[in-house]
C-alpha positions as CSV (number, residue, x, y, z in Angstrom):
1,R,92.9,118.9,113.1
2,G,89.6,119.5,114.8
3,L,87.3,117.1,116.6
4,H,84.6,116.3,114.0
5,F,81.2,114.5,113.9
6,T,77.9,114.5,112.1
7,I,74.7,115.8,113.5
8,N,71.6,115.0,111.5
9,N,72.8,111.9,109.8
10,P,75.0,110.2,112.4
11,Q,77.8,108.2,110.8
12,S,80.0,105.5,112.2
13,Q,83.6,105.3,110.9
14,L,86.4,102.7,110.7
15,M,89.8,104.2,110.2
16,T,93.0,102.4,109.4
17,V,96.5,103.9,109.3
18,M,98.0,102.5,106.1
19,S,101.4,104.0,106.5
20,W,103.3,106.0,109.2
21,E,101.8,107.1,112.5
22,V,99.0,109.2,114.0
23,F,97.8,110.2,117.5
24,D,94.1,109.5,117.3
25,V,91.3,110.7,119.7
26,V,87.6,110.0,120.1
27,V,85.3,112.0,122.4
28,D,81.8,111.1,123.5
29,V,79.5,113.9,122.4
30,R,76.2,112.1,123.2
31,V,74.4,114.6,125.4
32,G,73.0,112.8,128.4
33,S,75.5,109.8,128.1
34,K,77.3,108.7,131.3
35,T,80.5,109.1,129.5
36,F,79.7,112.5,127.8
37,G,82.9,114.5,127.4
38,Q,85.2,111.7,128.1
39,H,87.9,110.8,125.6
40,K,90.2,108.0,124.6
41,S,93.4,108.4,122.7
42,F,95.5,105.9,120.7
43,I,98.7,105.8,118.7
44,L,97.9,104.1,115.4
45,S,100.5,103.1,112.9
46,D,101.2,100.8,110.0
47,K,102.8,98.4,112.4
48,G,100.4,95.7,113.6
49,H,97.5,96.6,111.3
50,Q,95.7,98.7,113.9
51,Q,92.2,100.2,113.3
52,I,89.8,102.3,115.3
53,Y,86.0,102.1,115.1
54,M,84.0,105.1,116.0
55,S,80.3,104.7,116.6
56,N,78.0,107.6,115.8
57,G,77.9,110.1,118.7
58,F,81.6,110.4,119.0
59,A,83.8,113.2,117.8
60,H,87.0,112.2,116.1
61,G,90.3,114.0,115.5
62,F,94.0,113.1,115.1
63,C,97.4,114.6,114.6
64,V,100.1,113.1,112.4
65,L,103.2,112.1,114.3
66,S,105.4,111.2,111.3
67,D,106.3,113.4,108.3
68,T,103.2,112.2,106.5
69,A,100.5,109.6,106.9
70,D,98.1,107.6,104.7
71,L,94.7,106.9,106.2
72,H,91.8,104.8,105.0
73,Y,88.3,105.5,106.1
74,K,85.1,103.5,105.8
75,V,81.9,105.2,106.8
76,S,78.4,103.9,107.4
77,K,76.7,106.7,105.4
78,F,77.7,109.0,102.5
79,Y,79.7,112.0,103.6
80,D,77.8,115.3,103.8
81,H,80.0,118.3,104.3
82,D,77.0,120.5,105.4
83,D,76.2,118.0,108.2
84,E,79.6,118.0,109.8
85,F,80.2,119.8,113.0
86,G,83.0,120.0,115.5
87,I,84.2,120.9,119.0
88,A,87.3,122.7,120.0
89,W,90.4,120.5,119.7
90,D,92.0,122.2,122.7
91,D,88.9,122.3,125.0
92,E,90.3,122.5,128.6
93,D,87.4,120.5,130.0
94,I,88.1,117.5,127.7
95,N,91.8,117.9,128.5
96,I,93.4,115.9,125.6
97,K,97.2,115.7,126.0
98,W,98.0,116.3,122.3
99,P,101.6,115.3,121.5
100,C,101.9,118.0,118.8
101,I,103.7,121.3,119.3
102,N,102.2,124.2,117.3
103,P,99.7,122.1,115.3
104,E,98.3,123.5,112.1
105,I,94.6,124.0,112.7
106,S,92.2,125.1,109.8
107,P,90.4,128.4,110.2
108,R,87.1,126.5,110.4
109,D,88.4,124.3,113.2
110,L,89.5,127.3,115.2
111,L,85.9,128.5,115.3
112,H,84.4,125.3,116.9
113,P,82.7,125.8,120.2
114,S,83.7,124.1,123.5
115,L,82.0,121.0,124.5
116,N,80.0,122.9,127.1
117,E,78.8,125.4,124.5
118,Y,77.8,122.6,122.2
119,E,75.9,120.9,125.0
120,K,74.0,124.1,126.0
121,N,73.0,124.7,122.4
122,T,72.0,121.1,121.9
123,I,69.8,121.1,125.0
124,K,68.2,124.5,124.0
125,S,67.4,123.2,120.5
126,D,65.8,120.0,121.9
127,E,63.4,122.1,124.2
């Protein structure tokens, strides 16, 4: 799974694990933020009714730790596939300690840039 976020129509998300268990990650992708590039990770499961809220400006990704998982998303805006972007799930500068061995990554997610590449392109487009 990649680290995804929206660009032109920033969207907040609330995710709940309805059944089973996932390793969930959020990364600050707000260029210029004091915490830019920092991440937090959580294990969410159907035990304890845990949720995670992601404000806009944060990339989100997860890997399923159980055989399957049912997730429930609430979002602040309608989903627009063309507005979704991502950063590399295995970016060495972010240094996420994913608990998955040989994860299945989509061809699209394999093409996402590093956080540094994203930052450079964002700053250039703002100039």
